[in-house]
C-alpha positions in Angstrom: -32.5 -49.2 -117.2 -28.9 -48.0 -117.8 -28.0 -50.7 -120.3 -31.3 -50.2 -122.1 -30.6 -46.5 -122.4 -27.2 -47.3 -123.8 -28.9 -49.6 -126.3 -31.4 -46.8 -127.3 -28.4 -44.5 -127.9 -26.7 -47.0 -130.1 -29.8 -47.8 -132.2 -31.8 -44.6 -132.2 -29.4 -41.7 -131.5 -25.9 -42.7 -132.6 -27.1 -43.9 -136.0 -29.8 -41.2 -136.5 -29.5 -38.8 -139.4 -31.6 -36.1 -137.8 -30.8 -34.1 -134.7 -32.8 -34.9 -131.5 -34.5 -32.4 -129.3 -33.7 -33.8 -125.9 -36.6 -32.0 -124.1 -39.1 -33.2 -126.7 -37.9 -36.8 -127.0 -37.0 -37.3 -123.4 -33.6 -38.7 -124.3 -31.7 -36.9 -121.5 -31.4 -40.0 -119.4 -30.5 -42.0 -122.5 -27.5 -39.7 -123.3 -26.4 -39.5 -119.7 -26.3 -43.3 -119.3 -24.8 -43.9 -122.7 -22.2 -41.2 -122.7 -21.3 -41.0 -119.0 -22.7 -43.5 -116.5 -22.2 -46.8 -118.4 -18.8 -45.9 -119.9 -17.5 -44.4 -116.6 -18.5 -47.6 -114.8 -16.6 -49.7 -117.3 -13.5 -47.4 -117.1 -13.6 -47.4 -113.3 -13.7 -51.2 -113.3 -10.8 -51.5 -115.7 -8.6 -49.0 -113.8 -9.5 -49.9 -110.2 -11.3 -46.6 -109.5 -14.0 -46.8 -106.9 -17.3 -47.1 -108.7 -19.6 -46.8 -105.6 -19.2 -43.0 -105.4 -20.8 -42.1 -108.7 -20.2 -38.3 -108.4 -16.5 -38.8 -107.8 -16.3 -41.4 -110.6 -18.0 -39.2 -113.1 -15.8 -36.3 -112.2 -12.6 -38.3 -112.8 -14.1 -39.7 -116.0 -15.0 -36.2 -117.3 -11.3 -35.1 -117.5 -10.2 -38.1 -119.7 -9.3 -37.6 -123.3 -12.1 -38.0 -125.8 -10.2 -40.9 -127.3 -10.4 -42.8 -124.0 -14.0 -41.8 -123.6 -14.9 -43.0 -127.1 -13.3 -46.4 -126.3 -15.6 -46.9 -123.3 -18.6 -45.4 -125.0 -18.3 -47.9 -127.8 -17.6 -50.7 -125.3 -20.8 -49.9 -123.4 -22.7 -49.6 -126.6 -21.6 -53.1 -127.7 -22.4 -54.6 -124.4 -25.9 -53.0 -124.4 -26.5 -54.4 -127.9 -25.5 -57.8 -126.7 -27.8 -57.7 -123.7 -30.8 -56.0 -125.3 -30.7 -57.4 -128.8 -28.4 -60.4 -129.4 -29.3 -62.3 -126.2 -32.9 -61.4 -126.6 -33.5 -62.2 -130.3 -30.7 -64.5 -131.4 -30.2 -66.8 -128.4 -32.4 -68.5 -125.8 -30.6 -66.7 -122.9 -33.6 -64.5 -122.0 -36.1 -67.3 -122.5 -34.2 -69.6 -120.1 -33.6 -66.8 -117.6 -37.3 -65.7 -117.5 -38.5 -69.3 -117.0 -36.0 -70.0 -114.3 -36.7 -66.7 -112.5 -40.5 -67.2 -112.5 -40.2 -70.8 -111.3 -37.8 -69.8 -108.5 -39.8 -66.9 -107.1 -43.4 -68.1 -107.7 -46.2 -68.2 -105.2 -45.4 -71.1 -102.8 -48.9 -72.5 -103.5 -48.5 -72.2 -107.3 -46.8 -75.5 -108.2 -46.9 -75.2 -112.0 -43.5 -75.3 -113.7 -43.1 -73.0 -116.6 -41.1 -74.2 -119.6 -39.5 -72.5 -122.5 -41.8 -72.2 -125.6 -45.0 -72.6 -123.7 -45.5 -68.8 -123.4 -49.3 -68.9 -123.4 -49.0 -70.4 -119.9 -47.6 -67.1 -118.6 -50.8 -65.4 -119.8 -53.0 -68.1 -118.3 -51.2 -68.0 -115.0 -51.4 -64.2 -114.9 -55.1 -64.3 -115.7 -55.8 -66.9 -113.2 -54.1 -65.4 -110.2 -51.5 -62.8 -111.2 -48.7 -65.3 -110.6 -46.3 -63.7 -113.1 -46.4 -60.2 -111.6 -46.4 -61.8 -108.1 -43.1 -63.5 -108.9 -41.6 -60.3 -110.3 -42.9 -57.6 -108.0 -45.0 -59.4 -105.3 -48.2 -57.8 -106.7 -51.1 -59.5 -108.5 -51.6 -57.2 -111.5 -49.5 -55.1 -113.9 -51.7 -52.1 -112.8 -50.1 -52.3 -109.4 -46.5 -52.3 -110.6 -44.6 -49.0 -110.0 -43.5 -47.7 -113.4 -39.9 -46.6 -112.5 -37.9 -48.5 -115.1 -37.9 -49.9 -118.6 -38.5 -53.6 -119.2 -37.8 -55.5 -122.4 -38.2 -59.2 -121.8 -38.4 -61.6 -124.8 -39.3 -60.7 -128.3 -41.6 -57.8 -129.1 -44.4 -60.1 -130.2 -44.6 -61.5 -126.7 -45.8 -58.1 -125.4 -48.2 -57.7 -128.4 -49.7 -61.2 -128.2 -49.9 -61.9 -124.5 -51.1 -58.7 -122.9 -52.6 -59.3 -119.5 -56.3 -60.0 -119.7 -56.6 -58.5 -116.3 -56.3 -60.6 -113.3 -57.4 -57.2 -112.1 -60.9 -58.5 -112.9 -60.2 -61.6 -110.7 -58.9 -59.3 -107.9 -61.9 -57.0 -108.1 -64.6 -59.8 -108.2 -62.9 -62.7 -106.4 -60.1 -61.3 -104.2 -59.2 -64.6 -102.5 -60.1 -67.0 -105.3 -56.9 -67.4 -107.3 -56.8 -70.2 -109.8 -53.7 -72.2 -109.0 -54.0 -74.5 -111.9 -53.0 -73.3 -115.4 -55.2 -76.0 -116.9 -58.2 -74.8 -114.9 -57.4 -71.2 -116.0 -57.4 -72.4 -119.6 -60.6 -74.3 -119.2 -62.4 -71.3 -117.6 -61.1 -68.8 -120.1 -62.2 -71.1 -123.0 -65.6 -71.5 -121.3 -66.0 -67.8 -121.0 -65.2 -67.3 -124.7 -67.6 -69.9 -126.0 -70.1 -68.6 -128.6 -72.6 -71.4 -128.4 -75.7 -71.6 -126.2 -73.8 -73.3 -123.4 -71.3 -70.4 -123.3 -74.1 -67.9 -123.2 -75.8 -69.7 -120.4 -72.6 -69.9 -118.4 -72.0 -66.2 -118.7 -75.6 -65.5 -117.8 -75.2 -67.7 -114.7 -72.1 -65.8 -113.6 -73.8 -62.4 -114.0 -76.9 -63.6 -112.2 -74.9 -65.1 -109.2 -72.6 -62.0 -109.1 -75.4 -59.4 -109.1 -78.3 -61.1 -107.2 -78.9 -61.1 -103.5 -80.9 -64.2 -102.5 -82.3 -63.7 -99.0 -81.4 -66.3 -96.3 -83.7 -64.7 -93.7 -80.6 -63.9 -91.5 -78.3 -61.4 -93.3 -80.4 -58.4 -94.3 -79.0 -55.6 -96.4 -81.0 -52.4 -96.2 -83.9 -54.4 -94.9 -83.7 -56.7 -97.9 -82.9 -60.4 -97.5 -86.0 -62.2 -96.2 -85.9 -65.9 -96.9 -86.2 -66.5 -100.6 -86.3 -62.8 -101.4 -84.4 -61.9 -104.6 -83.0 -58.5 -105.4 -80.3 -56.9 -107.5 -77.1 -55.9 -105.8 -73.8 -54.4 -107.1 -71.9 -56.9 -104.8 -73.3 -60.3 -104.0 -71.2 -60.7 -100.9 -73.3 -63.6 -99.6 -73.1 -65.7 -102.7 -71.5 -69.1 -102.7 -69.2 -68.7 -105.7 -68.7 -72.4 -106.3 -72.4 -73.0 -107.0 
């Protein structure tokens, strides 16, 4: 998140007319990255100073004149603006990068190829089997991602319009039943959203199958499960989900 912090400094601190309370606004890391870490790294790269040992690098950077520091602060600021704003909103760099990354690191059994512009497919793939977060973090839901950084992929409206409609629900109810086809995910989601009598019947069927124990005479649960016996259950673990 270093470059993002530098970008925040440029857009929300450097140009701000009011003073910021660091403790209140939690901009401590923002100032540290924007005024020390990013500029020091650039200065070290320019001058051949070892940039691996951050403590030693920052100590050497701290004794530079303010004129030199300002040069690298502005350089870091400009680079961060290029990465976080220009690339993201005025070019297709991020679009191409995201698509290529997801296609490269996707689930081996997920054969769909994402393409630029078809962003709704990301939501469908995530809903059907958590395939987006799996490619990014090897987990199936956004809920499972460790929140230790700041992400800003694509335009803001992507995050507003395509929030995950919980593959967490899929994981909770059907832990091994990922939908590997984006078209099938679209079909199922549309079917679940239908307002007509067929849509209502479909949802009723799902609830019935998912909450009803139908006895087979063999697998008894709390002495319930005689052949043909029907009872409510919070988890219909004997149900055949394809029926």
